[in-house]
C-alpha positions in Angstrom: -16.0 -7.2 -28.1 -12.9 -5.4 -26.7 -12.9 -1.7 -27.3 -10.0 0.0 -29.2 -9.3 2.1 -26.1 -9.0 -0.9 -23.9 -6.7 -2.6 -26.5 -4.5 0.5 -26.5 -4.3 0.6 -22.7 -3.4 -3.1 -22.4 -0.8 -2.7 -25.2 0.8 0.2 -23.3 0.8 -1.8 -20.1 2.5 -4.7 -21.8 5.1 -2.4 -23.5 5.6 0.0 -20.6 4.9 -1.9 -17.3 6.7 0.7 -15.2 4.5 3.4 -16.6 1.1 1.9 -17.1 -0.5 -0.5 -14.6 -3.7 -2.5 -15.2 -2.8 -5.7 -13.4 0.4 -6.6 -11.5 1.5 -9.8 -13.2 4.2 -10.5 -10.5 1.7 -10.7 -7.7 0.7 -14.1 -6.5 -1.4 -13.4 -3.5 -2.2 -9.7 -3.2 -4.9 -7.6 -4.8 -5.5 -3.8 -4.8 -8.9 -2.3 -3.7 -9.1 1.2 -5.3 -11.7 3.9 -4.6 -12.4 6.8 -7.0 -14.1 10.2 -6.8 -13.6 11.1 -3.1 -13.2 12.0 -0.4 -16.8 11.9 0.6 -17.8 13.5 3.9 -20.3 10.7 4.9 -19.0 7.7 3.1 -15.2 8.0 3.4 -15.1 7.6 7.2 -17.3 4.5 7.0 -15.1 3.0 4.3 -12.1 3.6 6.4 -13.7 1.9 9.4 -14.7 -1.1 7.3 -11.2 -1.4 5.9 -9.8 -1.2 9.5 -12.1 -3.9 10.7 -11.1 -6.1 7.8 -7.4 -5.3 8.2 -7.4 -4.2 4.6 -5.4 -1.4 2.9 -6.5 0.3 -0.2 -5.6 3.1 -2.6 -7.9 6.2 -2.9 -7.8 8.2 -6.2 -8.9 11.6 -5.1 -10.3 14.6 -6.9 -8.3 17.8 -6.2 -11.4 20.1 -6.0 -13.1 17.8 -3.4 -9.8 17.4 -1.5 -9.6 21.1 -1.0 -13.1 21.1 0.6 -12.3 18.1 2.9 -8.5 18.2 3.6 -8.9 16.5 7.0 -10.4 13.4 5.2 -7.4 13.2 2.9 -5.1 13.3 5.9 -7.2 10.7 7.7 -7.0 8.3 4.7 -3.2 8.6 4.7 -3.0 8.3 8.5 -4.9 5.0 8.4 -2.2 3.6 6.1 -3.8 3.9 2.7 -2.3 5.3 -0.4 -3.4 8.5 -2.0 -3.6 8.8 -5.8 -4.4 11.6 -8.2 -7.8 11.6 -10.0 -7.6 15.0 -11.6 -9.1 18.2 -10.2 -12.6 18.4 -11.6 -12.9 15.0 -13.3 -12.2 16.1 -16.8 -12.5 13.6 -19.6 -9.3 13.6 -21.7 -11.3 13.1 -24.9 -13.2 16.3 -24.4 -10.8 18.7 -22.6 -8.0 20.7 -24.0 -4.5 19.2 -23.5 -3.4 22.3 -21.5 -6.4 22.2 -19.1 -6.1 18.4 -18.6 -2.4 18.4 -17.8 -2.8 21.5 -15.6 -5.5 19.8 -13.6 -3.4 16.8 -12.9 -0.5 18.9 -11.8 -2.7 21.1 -9.7 -4.2 18.1 -7.9 -0.8 16.7 -7.2 0.1 20.1 -5.6 -3.1 20.1 -3.6 -2.7 16.6 -2.2 1.0 17.2 -1.3 0.2 20.5 0.4 -2.6 18.9 2.4 -0.4 16.0 3.4 2.7 18.1 4.0 4.9 15.8 1.9 5.6 14.5 -1.6 3.6 11.5 -2.7 4.0 9.1 -5.5 2.7 10.5 -8.8 0.1 7.8 -9.6 -2.7 9.1 -11.8 -6.0 7.4 -12.7 -7.6 9.2 -15.6 -11.2 10.1 -15.0 -13.6 7.7 -16.8 -10.5 5.6 -17.5 -10.0 7.7 -20.7 -6.6 9.0 -22.0 -5.5 10.4 -25.3 -2.1 10.1 -26.9 -1.1 13.7 -26.3 -2.3 13.7 -22.7 -0.5 10.4 -22.0 2.8 11.7 -23.4 2.5 15.0 -21.6 1.7 13.5 -18.2 4.4 10.8 -18.6 6.9 13.6 -19.3 5.8 15.2 -16.0 6.6 12.0 -14.2 3.1 10.5 -13.7 2.5 6.8 -13.7 -0.9 5.6 -14.9 -3.1 3.2 -12.9 -6.2 1.7 -14.4 -7.9 -1.5 -13.2 -8.3 -5.1 -14.3 -11.8 -5.6 -12.7 -14.6 -3.2 -12.5 -17.0 -3.7 -9.6 -19.7 -2.1 -11.7 -20.9 -0.2 -8.7 -21.8 2.6 -11.1 -24.5 0.3 -12.5 -25.3 -2.3 -9.8 -27.1 -0.2 -7.2 -28.5 -2.9 -4.9 -26.1 -4.0 -2.2 -27.0 -7.7 -2.4 -26.6 -7.7 -6.2 -23.2 -5.9 -5.9 -22.0 -8.5 -3.4 -23.2 -11.3 -5.6 -21.4 -9.8 -8.6 -18.1 -9.5 -6.9 -18.5 -13.1 -5.6 -19.0 -14.2 -9.2 -15.7 -12.7 -10.4 -12.5 -14.7 -10.9 -10.2 -12.6 -8.8 -6.5 -13.6 -8.4 -3.3 -12.1 -7.2 -2.4 -8.9 -9.1 -5.9 -7.8 -9.8 -6.8 -4.1 -9.3 -10.5 -3.6 -8.4 -12.4 -0.4 -9.1 -14.9 1.0 -6.6 -16.3 4.4 -5.9 -16.4 6.4 -2.7 -19.5 8.4 -3.5 -22.0 5.5 -3.7 -24.0 4.6 -0.6 -24.6 1.1 -1.9 -20.9 0.5 -2.3 -20.4 1.4 1.4 -23.3 -0.9 2.4 -21.7 -3.8 0.5 -18.1 -3.3 1.4 -17.8 -5.2 4.7 -19.3 -8.4 3.1 -17.0 -7.9 0.0 -13.9 -7.6 2.1 -14.7 -10.7 4.1 -15.5 -12.7 1.0 -12.2 -11.7 -0.6 -10.3 -12.6 2.6 -12.0 -16.0 2.4 -10.2 -16.5 -0.9 -6.8 -16.2 0.9 -6.1 -12.9 -0.9 -4.0 -10.1 0.6 -5.0 -6.5 0.3 -2.3 -4.1 -0.8 -1.8 -0.5 -1.8 -0.8 0.1 -5.4 2.8 0.8 -4.4 3.0 -2.6 -2.5 1.2 -4.7 -5.1 3.4 -7.8 -5.9 5.6 -7.6 -2.8 3.9 -10.5 -1.0 5.2 -13.2 -3.3 7.3 -14.7 -0.5 4.1 -15.7 1.4 
């Protein structure tokens, strides 16, 4: 059964495709790997090396509080050609936080990331837990944020054995335009990632950052 929240998000994506992204319908060949909840001092460097080896780009949705503790990792992610996104400051759930605190954390994180990188970056926001409320959606949209969810969950929060995680990804019907959700803070995700990248490349898929998703249609 599809949840009411998922129905609402998909409805918003259909009505406001420039504001809410779940899947890029225009894309024919490219997919987006996305990583939440970093940067992680041990895992992030390994993830970056694996992506480099596979000639894959990705988008990292970063928590502001962790970014402040590891600014060099944020800069390294960007230097390696990946996109930086906003995942809130302390991973507040919009359903259980005050509107003021929730919006302030998103704005604070954008400032943190831009100060670390020394430049303005696209205001793409992935709500922690994938949860958003009407008031928080409207407030963040008014502040210029674009919302990025995902079309396919790797389920790495639940599948903790690397071989099982690889098998699960292999079982998914993944096509151009899909946005895949992974997490930086899981060791089993890192252990699985090289095989996952190679498997996806074997399907003739192209890895894109969120900002580039759908720009490879000419291939």
